[in-house]
N, C-alpha and C positions, 0 to 999 in steps of 0.2 A: 296791532296798531304800531305804526312807525311815527316817530317824532323828528322834526327838523327844526333848525334854528331860524330859517327864513320862511316867509309865506310861499306857498306853492301855486303854480299855474295848473289848475286841474286838467285842462285839455292836453297838457304835455307831460303828465306825471302818471306813472303806472307801477303796479306791483304784480309779479308773477310768483306763484308757489307751485312747485313740482315735486313729485315723489321720486324715489330712487330710480325708477325706470324712465323718468322724464315726463310722465303724464301730469297734466294740470289737475290740481285738487281744489281749484277755485269754484265757488258757487255763484259767482257774479263778478262784476267789475270793481276795480279799486275806486274808492271815493275819498276825496279830500274833505276834511271836516270844515264845515261852513263857518264855524265860530271864529277860529283864529287862523285857519288855513295853513297851520304848521303841522297838522297830523293827517295821516292817510291810513286807511284800512281797507281790507278786502275780505269778503265773506268766504269761508272755506266749507267744503264738504266734511262729513265725519271722517276723521283721520285715524286709520288703524295704526298699530305700532309700526315704526319705521323711521327713516331719516328723510327730511324734507329740505328743499333749498328754496330760499326766498331771494328773488332778484328784483331790485327796484331801480327806477330811473325817474328823476325829477328835474323840473325846470322851476327855479325860484322866480319871484316877481322882479328880482334885480338881474335877470337873464343868465344866472349861473346854472349850468347843467352839471349834475352829479349823478353817479350811479354806484351801486354796490350790491353785494350779496352776502348771505350768511346761511348757515344750516342750523336746523334744530332737530331734535329726536323726540318721538312720542314712544314712551315705554309701555310695556304690557301692564 
């Protein structure tokens, strides 16, 4: 789950998660939390050990676009 300081526009916000080979490991589409609309998550397939890259793009309700990425590792 990713947290943001502003509410997000769900239709223009996304998360992609890829393995070391660039293959998608998502089990569905990213969803913006309906409660406060400042959180977004994406379901993932079972992740074997390895390094994964998360790439996100969002549009906030005040029309600011932002994007970023980070990596994480799953150990044995």
